[in-house]
Steps between C-alpha positions, in 0.01 A plus 500: 500500500160642408349806657124467539298793374403725784144637547432826325427681826850423623654628178295824518590561863870469410474731200308759700741490797808534280341774288443710810862439599632598160315835506758683708511871411132551408165544677684579828614138529772496774840355410476218756174362355694301244664302778172452686359366172789255467455384860132447424598271208719296738215468745271401214740223394532381863127477540473303174770266621309432819178455306637274220800332649665548158882494517564467125779714361671554839832353383540725200367810686731425793801486269425839354412642838838393633674634186354844558518519878869408529633841373256682729635313802860558378441872456373534858778283640774710339323821603468393865877446509561850362241658729663345806844620400375852441264505799240619250183683612160334495383737220746343256443144630124528474520636145708206387297231680166639378617512138591128508191411701278644226671281242445196716129587526490515117671162478245338730220657295648366175541154646137509625373608156692221319376246766139610437497529119820341365597630160169691472630739770699671220188598313292581812770732635523671165125556502539666843770733363284600207201576720721705730648699212150562361412633846805732488391628153149568624640682803711725276205575272279580798762727655621689188226446242489299178638786285805552720556126503494467123718811452748362749515171316576676172779707660637192672500296175660774289787548746572127523400483868702803608248787526213435729200679651328459839234277343761264353726522805222324690544201271867466587433229753867422458501156661199380301648618174814298561292197589314522168846495336560152645165382366597631153813288513301197613237518233740591225782255577368221722126430502341264247137575592264562210403833665857616533475760225189647648663513842809646347307778334322584829820509704678715235220756513514536878879497496495794261270697727777521759785470246848441646802522269723287723236228498505502120879450513447214744254334262749551217767323698269206569411481132867493399573213736187315377622529139841369604357204698276402210809429287645241738425143608389436859852401604647808337234719660607394843862591421385833349293585807798414725738735319230766459437514873869508579542791257207675675695495829796671333273754335334591833834554670626713208176700507560593868855609409368699198253697715758567771778610262515824298395295196124532564502880534723533195273275303171676582661845452645413163172366363285757680287230667228614738543277804199661676707569810677165515840656435461713815384219721783270376754776582352540843552132591849461351681581830303219666666214312815376331564241233711264703460154657548666840178705470242336727185705465239651741208254497178484302284812497793738565469693172125560505504598865788742439305655213199543726703666775681730258170600336339570834787733592529634142872447494715559185337369180197396702394865504431468127394139461295271719659155476343185644802295385806508280316397184769240447444179696818332379715773656264523795552132582876543466492781758271304734643151467865583445737346244469138624133513577426662164690229312319229694164657420574539128649150481184352656262705285676466168667159532414263785119537491486472118727194490311341792173518309667399172632180657178422687238583237691548169562789268135532394401595857819695573471733201218702647714557808790601276285747303345645817838536671650685205197733489505577873875557513478751212230692696728492805755705305295821506215447744404384849310192383681249724247550776196596289210280594332432165803422281636264766160335539481418129871418477451229771160392366584426135782239544318318781158498326655409167679199656170380653328563171745272321445229759126539453544459123710186549236365740224562245706325229566201726128467591406519133738212417356292785145556380598395149 
């Protein structure tokens, strides 16, 4: 399959729309504009389809669309069952449904981008992110001044990303920083483009502007798996991925137990670790769940909605800290999906989806999904990234676009042989 080069005006429209959507947190851009931008991309692709009648790439895109939408549907189905049993209020139900709906919008936008531009959607989307982050930098400089911005950067760098100033705090577009981390993994471990080192340098610079230590750990985990995979044959790699993903399921379940048990508090107290309030929020939610197969959960969105209600009433620890979530999506999903639902979700994310793509497209295609999954699950351990728009957009984009990119390369090679 070959993807015909699109007119430059179409490329520029896409880059501009996505750049506006990526600029959340600066220039008074409302939070919902990123979803309006993504819907605009879907409409753009639909208009192009009507204009061109081009259905190329639908099979591959459809496979990846199904692969990503299945867990969304499963999460809602499990939650609806819990909501009915608990006669849950509409405030909790709407929070859960809206969170999943936003992810589905992102999935449609990703599919539209890959339909329009094939493998080139990877670079075009990265250009949008860079433009957006430049816009955030300019906003910070305009608001606080160039001197305060430079001073803040120095303080931030010397403290290893711990100490920050208002000027630098503006750059912490958390979701966009995590998304740049996925691009670093892609350009470092996967891409074979001649410009990869330039792109890698650019993404590293913008990642450092909103530095996230947990993202660095996630990239380290992906690098370790990459080094291990490079030592095996293709057949051995499939076996390694199988056992790796099964081990990941056990690790996730143990992690939930570790947070719930006295072990976590003893660990952070012994080593004097600053959890930035996480210890308190973990303790608050401990009475809400048990580590047993009989624990059934409360439905998606329960934790974040509870945090909002407690913060509004300034109850307990919420008098001191304003929490929008638990800052631990692995435990959050255990609380919301229950023991069985949690295991099904982890099994699908860490095992079934990866093995599905491995069997259908081979290890070369599957490895980018493996690296991205490891990275995202590491960020889940200490943050609320599971419903962040930008990291999920790029997580869904890279494997889909990379698969189409490989098909395009095979199509080019086949055409070259025919011409010869």
